[in-house]
C-alpha positions in Angstrom: -27.9 -91.9 60.5 -30.9 -92.1 58.6 -31.2 -92.4 54.6 -34.6 -92.0 53.4 -35.7 -92.2 50.0 -39.4 -90.8 49.2 -40.6 -91.5 45.4 -43.5 -89.3 44.3 -45.3 -87.4 41.7 -42.9 -84.0 41.6 -40.1 -85.4 39.4 -37.4 -83.7 41.1 -35.0 -84.8 43.7 -34.5 -82.9 47.5 -31.8 -83.3 49.7 -31.7 -83.1 53.3 -29.0 -84.1 55.7 -29.5 -86.4 57.2 -32.5 -87.5 55.4 -32.8 -87.6 51.4 -36.1 -87.8 49.3 -36.2 -88.6 45.5 -39.7 -87.8 43.9 -41.1 -89.5 41.3 -43.9 -89.2 38.7 -45.1 -92.8 38.8 -45.6 -93.2 42.4 -45.2 -92.3 46.1 -43.1 -94.7 48.4 -41.1 -94.0 51.3 -37.6 -96.3 51.6 -35.2 -95.8 54.7 -31.5 -96.9 54.9 -30.5 -97.0 58.5 -26.8 -96.7 59.4 -25.6 -97.9 62.7 -24.9 -95.5 65.8 -22.0 -93.9 65.5 -19.0 -95.6 67.0 -16.7 -93.8 69.7 -13.2 -94.3 68.4 -12.4 -90.4 67.8 -12.7 -90.2 71.8 -10.5 -92.8 72.5 -8.1 -90.9 70.4 -8.6 -88.1 72.4 -8.3 -90.2 75.4 -4.5 -91.7 74.3 -3.2 -88.3 73.5 -4.2 -87.0 76.6 -2.5 -90.0 78.3 0.4 -88.9 76.3 0.2 -85.3 77.3 0.1 -86.5 81.0 3.1 -88.6 80.6 5.2 -86.2 78.6 4.7 -83.4 81.2 5.1 -86.0 84.3 8.2 -87.2 82.9 9.8 -83.5 82.3 8.5 -82.1 85.7 9.7 -85.4 87.5 13.1 -83.7 87.5 12.4 -80.9 89.2 10.8 -83.8 91.8 13.5 -85.2 92.3 16.2 -81.9 92.6 14.0 -80.5 95.3 13.8 -83.5 97.0 16.9 -85.9 96.6 19.4 -84.3 94.2 20.2 -81.2 95.7 21.4 -82.9 98.8 23.0 -86.0 97.4 24.7 -84.2 94.4 25.3 -80.6 95.7 24.3 -79.5 92.6 23.2 -75.6 92.5 19.9 -74.0 91.8 21.2 -72.2 88.8 22.7 -74.8 87.5 19.5 -77.0 88.0 17.7 -74.3 85.7 20.2 -74.7 83.1 19.5 -78.9 83.2 15.8 -77.6 82.9 16.2 -75.4 80.1 18.7 -77.4 78.3 15.9 -79.4 77.9 13.9 -76.9 76.7 16.3 -76.0 74.2 16.2 -78.9 72.0 12.6 -78.9 72.2 12.5 -75.7 71.0 14.9 -76.3 68.3 13.8 -79.4 67.3 9.9 -78.3 67.3 9.2 -76.7 63.8 10.9 -79.2 61.8 9.1 -82.1 63.9 6.0 -79.9 63.0 7.3 -80.1 59.0 7.8 -84.0 59.7 3.8 -84.3 60.9 2.7 -82.9 57.8 4.6 -85.3 55.7 4.4 -88.8 57.5 1.4 -87.7 59.7 0.6 -87.6 63.3 0.7 -91.4 63.8 4.2 -91.8 63.5 5.5 -88.6 65.3 4.0 -89.9 68.3 5.5 -93.2 68.1 8.7 -91.7 67.8 7.9 -89.2 70.9 6.7 -92.0 73.1 9.4 -94.4 72.5 12.1 -91.8 72.7 10.5 -90.3 75.8 10.1 -93.8 77.8 13.7 -94.5 76.7 15.5 -90.9 77.4 13.4 -90.2 80.7 14.2 -93.9 81.9 18.1 -93.2 81.0 17.6 -89.8 83.6 18.4 -92.3 85.9 21.5 -94.0 85.5 23.0 -90.3 85.9 23.1 -91.2 89.5 25.6 -94.3 89.3 28.3 -94.0 91.6 31.0 -94.4 88.7 29.3 -90.9 87.5 29.1 -89.1 90.5 32.8 -90.0 91.5 34.1 -88.5 87.7 32.3 -85.4 88.3 30.1 -86.3 85.4 26.6 -86.3 86.9 26.0 -82.6 85.3 27.2 -83.4 82.0 24.9 -86.7 81.6 22.0 -84.8 82.9 22.7 -82.0 80.0 23.2 -84.8 77.1 20.1 -87.2 77.9 17.6 -84.1 79.1 18.7 -82.7 75.6 17.8 -85.7 73.6 14.7 -86.5 75.7 13.9 -82.6 74.7 14.3 -83.6 71.0 12.2 -86.7 71.0 9.4 -84.8 72.7 9.2 -81.8 70.4 6.0 -83.3 68.2 3.9 -84.1 70.8 1.6 -81.1 70.9 1.8 -80.2 67.4 1.2 -83.7 66.5 -1.7 -84.0 68.9 -3.2 -80.8 68.0 -3.2 -82.0 64.1 -4.8 -85.3 65.0 -7.5 -83.3 66.8 -8.2 -81.5 63.8 -8.8 -84.9 61.7 -10.7 -86.9 64.4 -12.9 -84.5 66.0 -15.7 -82.7 64.5 -15.4 -78.7 64.1 -17.3 -77.5 67.1 -15.7 -79.8 69.3 -11.8 -79.3 68.8 -11.1 -76.4 70.9 -12.8 -78.8 73.7 -10.6 -81.4 72.8 -7.3 -79.6 72.7 -8.3 -78.3 76.2 -8.9 -82.3 77.1 -5.5 -82.7 75.5 -3.7 -80.0 77.4 -5.4 -80.8 80.6 -3.6 -83.9 80.4 -0.1 -81.8 80.8 -1.9 -80.1 84.2 -2.7 -83.5 85.2 0.9 -84.8 84.7 2.3 -81.9 86.5 -0.1 -82.0 89.4 0.6 -85.7 90.1 4.1 -85.7 89.5 5.1 -84.0 92.8 3.0 -86.5 94.8 3.4 -89.9 92.7 6.8 -89.1 91.7 8.1 -88.1 95.3 6.4 -91.0 96.7 8.3 -93.4 94.1 11.0 -91.4 95.5 10.8 -91.9 98.7 10.0 -95.9 98.3 12.7 -96.6 95.7 15.3 -93.6 95.5 14.9 -91.1 92.4 17.0 -93.1 90.1 14.7 -96.3 89.8 11.5 -93.9 90.3 12.9 -92.4 86.1 13.0 -95.7 85.2 9.7 -96.3 86.5 8.0 -93.6 84.6 10.3 -94.2 81.1 8.7 -98.1 81.5 4.9 -96.9 81.6 6.3 -94.2 78.8 7.3 -96.8 76.4 4.0 -99.3 77.3 1.7 -96.4 76.3 3.8 -95.8 73.0 2.9 -99.7 72.1 -0.4 -99.2 72.9 -1.0 -96.1 70.3 0.9 -97.9 67.8 -1.1 -100.7 67.7 -4.5 -99.0 67.9 -4.2 -95.1 66.4 -4.2 -93.8 62.7 -3.6 -90.7 61.5 -7.4 -90.2 60.2 -10.6 -91.5 60.9 -11.1 -93.1 57.2 -8.1 -95.5 57.5 -9.4 -97.0 61.2 -10.8 -100.4 60.7 -13.0 -99.6 63.9 -14.8 -96.5 62.6 -17.9 -96.6 60.9 -19.9 -94.3 58.3 -22.3 -93.0 61.5 -18.6 -91.6 62.9 -17.5 -90.4 59.5 -20.4 -88.6 59.3 -20.2 -87.3 62.8 -16.6 -86.0 62.3 -17.1 -84.7 59.0 -14.9 -86.8 57.1 -15.4 -88.0 53.7 -15.6 -91.7 53.4 -14.2 -91.8 49.6 -11.3 -89.6 50.6 -8.6 -92.1 52.1 -6.8 -92.1 49.0 -5.8 -88.5 48.7 -5.4 -88.7 52.7 -2.4 -91.5 51.6 -0.9 -89.5 48.7 -1.0 -86.6 50.6 0.7 -88.1 53.2 3.8 -88.8 51.1 4.0 -85.4 49.8 6.8 -82.7 51.3 4.4 -79.7 52.5 5.2 -76.5 49.9 7.2 -73.3 50.8 6.5 -73.5 55.0 8.4 -70.7 55.1 5.7 -68.9 54.2 3.7 -69.5 57.2 6.2 -66.7 58.9 4.4 -63.9 56.7 1.1 -65.0 58.4 0.7 -61.8 61.4 -1.9 -63.5 63.2 0.4 -66.7 63.4 3.3 -64.2 64.3 1.2 -62.6 66.9 -0.2 -65.8 68.2 3.3 -67.5 68.5 5.2 -64.4 70.5 1.5 -64.2 73.1 2.1 -67.9 73.6 5.8 -67.1 74.0 4.5 -64.6 76.9 2.0 -67.4 78.3 4.5 -70.0 78.2 7.0 -67.9 80.4 4.1 -67.9 82.9 3.4 -71.4 82.6 6.9 -72.3 83.1 7.5 -70.4 86.1 5.1 -72.4 88.0 6.4 -75.6 86.4 10.0 -75.3 87.9 9.7 -72.8 90.6 6.5 -72.7 92.4 7.2 -76.1 94.4 10.7 -75.0 95.5 9.0 -71.7 96.4 6.2 -73.6 98.6 9.2 -75.8 100.3 12.6 -73.4 100.8 11.0 -70.1 100.4 8.0 -70.0 102.5 8.6 -73.2 104.1 5.8 -75.2 104.3 7.4 -78.4 104.7 7.6 -81.0 102.0 4.6 -82.8 102.3 2.5 -79.5 102.3 4.8 -78.2 99.3 3.4 -81.4 97.3 -0.2 -81.1 97.9 -0.4 -77.2 97.5 1.5 -78.0 94.3 -1.0 -80.6 93.0 -3.6 -78.1 93.9 -2.4 -75.8 91.5 -2.2 -78.0 88.7 -5.3 -79.7 89.1 -7.0 -76.0 88.7 -4.5 -75.8 85.7 -6.2 -78.6 84.4 -9.9 -77.5 85.1 -8.9 -74.4 83.2 -8.0 -76.1 80.2 -11.0 -78.4 79.6 -13.4 -75.0 80.8 -11.8 -72.7 78.6 -12.0 -75.3 75.5 -15.7 -75.7 76.6 -16.7 -71.9 76.6 -13.9 -71.1 73.8 -16.5 -73.8 71.8 -19.7 -72.3 72.7 -18.8 -68.5 72.1 -17.8 -69.7 68.9 -20.7 -70.6 68.0 -22.7 -67.4 69.5 -20.3 -64.8 68.1 -18.1 -66.5 65.2 -14.5 -67.7 65.2 -13.2 -64.5 65.4 -14.5 -62.5 68.1 -15.6 -65.6 69.8 -12.1 -67.3 70.1 -10.6 -64.0 71.7 -12.2 -63.7 74.7 -11.1 -66.4 76.5 -7.5 -65.9 75.9 -7.8 -62.3 76.7 -9.8 -62.3 79.7 -7.7 -65.4 80.9 -4.1 -64.0 80.8 -5.2 -60.7 82.1 -6.6 -62.9 85.1 -3.6 -64.8 85.2 -0.9 -61.4 85.6 -4.0 -59.8 88.2 -4.0 -62.9 90.5 -0.5 -63.7 90.5 0.5 -60.8 91.7 -2.3 -60.7 94.4 -1.0 -64.1 95.6 2.4 -62.6 96.1 0.8 -59.7 98.4 -1.8 -61.3 100.3 -1.0 -63.0 104.0 -1.6 -66.9 104.7 -0.9 -69.7 103.0 -4.7 -70.4 102.0 -5.2 -67.2 100.7 -2.1 -67.5 98.1 -2.9 -70.8 97.4 -6.4 -69.6 96.6 -5.1 -66.5 94.1 -2.2 -68.8 92.7 -5.0 -71.6 91.2 -7.0 -69.0 90.1 -3.9 -67.3 87.9 -3.0 -70.8 87.0 -6.4 -71.9 85.9 -6.9 -68.4 83.8 -3.7 -68.9 81.8 -4.6 -72.7 81.5 -7.9 -71.4 79.8 -6.2 -70.3 77.0 -4.4 -73.3 76.0 -6.9 -74.7 73.9 -7.8 -71.7 71.9 -3.9 -71.2 71.0 -3.6 -74.5 69.9 -6.9 -74.6 67.8 -6.0 -71.1 66.2 -2.4 -72.5 65.1 -3.4 -75.5 63.2 -6.0 -73.1 61.3 -3.9 -70.5 60.3 -1.6 -73.2 58.7 -4.1 -74.6 56.7 -2.9 -78.2 55.1 0.2 -77.0 57.3 -1.6 -77.4 60.4 1.4 -79.3 62.0 4.2 -77.2 60.9 2.1 -74.0 62.2 1.6 -75.5 65.5 5.3 -76.6 65.8 6.1 -72.9 64.9 3.5 -71.4 67.6 5.1 -74.1 70.2 8.4 -72.9 69.6 7.4 -69.5 70.7 5.8 -71.0 74.0 8.9 -72.8 74.9 11.6 -69.6 74.2 9.3 -68.4 76.5 9.4 -71.1 79.2 13.5 -71.6 78.4 13.9 -68.0 79.3 11.8 -68.4 82.8 13.3 -71.1 85.0 16.7 -69.4 84.5 15.8 -65.5 85.0 13.7 -66.6 87.8 16.1 -67.5 89.9 18.6 -65.0 88.9 16.7 -62.0 89.0 15.6 -62.9 92.7 18.7 -63.4 93.8 20.1 -60.1 91.8 17.1 -58.3 93.9 18.4 -59.7 97.3 22.1 -58.8 97.2 21.1 -55.2 95.5 18.2 -54.1 97.8 19.5 -56.4 100.6 15.8 -57.7 101.0 15.2 -61.5 102.6 14.5 -64.5 100.4 10.8 -64.2 100.5 11.2 -61.1 98.8 13.5 -61.5 96.3 11.3 -64.3 95.2 8.2 -62.5 95.2 9.8 -59.6 92.7 11.1 -62.7 90.3 8.0 -64.4 89.9 5.9 -60.9 89.7 7.7 -60.4 86.4 5.8 -63.5 85.0 2.6 -61.5 85.6 3.7 -58.3 83.4 4.5 -60.6 80.6 1.6 -62.6 80.7 -0.2 -59.1 80.2 1.6 -58.2 77.2 0.4 -61.6 75.9 -3.0 -61.0 76.6 -2.9 -57.6 74.5 -1.8 -59.3 71.2 -5.0 -61.1 71.3 -6.4 -57.8 69.9 -4.8 -58.2 66.6 -5.0 -62.0 65.8 -7.6 -63.0 63.9 -8.2 -67.0 63.1 -9.4 -66.4 59.3 -5.5 -65.5 58.1 -4.4 -67.7 56.0 
């Protein structure tokens, strides 16, 4: 940033950013202070947040990969029982989401992510211990899964509220939706690569060791975050004045940040009176149902219902979630662009409405078309559509919360995971009921079970007509 001071004959001071002119009656001269170019610490923080997002979902979906490829055959655990294991993680994740957001507002996003990273790594690794022969012989494998995945879900709860809160501190206003889209895309990439990478680890070392490997990597990432990150850019030794100016942070505000972090956010229950936050939470529950249906059952649908084979199932699942990641980044960038053109109200809602509507339509189309290429194309477009909505949801949740942005994001994500909690259990149950009642084959039954996700997603799109990002 250049700061230029010009002295002239007017006797007044005129200020512009980034050039400041001072005019005096005595003489005319030009003096410039040149700040160094902005450092890039803000984007390194975003990269670490993307990595956390990647590993969080890699660890979460690895349970489904292990079940599909080894645990079901090795331990004879039914689909409904494993759906309950998936959901117990989500129960803990959902229950502790809002308290986690409150702790973020009180202690800052850095330490919330430290606890999340080390805790997720530890209990991700411990998942492999449930396969010990002694536990299997005693019939304790399923209870062990329940306990380990419940605690892992509890410790993982703050990840996205903390990440979105960190983005609100570290990224300029006009780029926050894109940054949130990048963070959310890490989740999609984690899901996409869980199938080939975790599957390869299982093929090489067995599923217990595969869980230990992924848990160790998560803990190492948490160590790197602990050593490098801070809550606010003004607290980071690597941030210069140029970067503070680019972010829009006040370099004199560090004392205020430190003191406010020690205060308990007041009256957080008042957030439930915010109509837009409530509608956003319900809409995100609908989006979560649609997404979790893909997360936990689409690989199974390819392999066991459509019978495309294990290798092809991994590849198709990866294609879907790469499309999901692309939709997240594209949706964030397009939303930022639309906001600059039409404002935060109308510009923020266009992508979620269009994305969720497209998601429902292409999901149904993917269940009707013939041929695996057409099916994958339609489902990839559907998942890209719902992925495009993620950045707008998280940016809006933090803005609606104001100083309690972490708590507001926690409330919103509670809704998202309530929808996610239902999808893993309801989908196979509804599919089997359709098969039993109407005497149809397995493929038709699963098509009806999956199709419900499109109807719920369409309902979530409608709610965005009444969401106002400016409501406080």
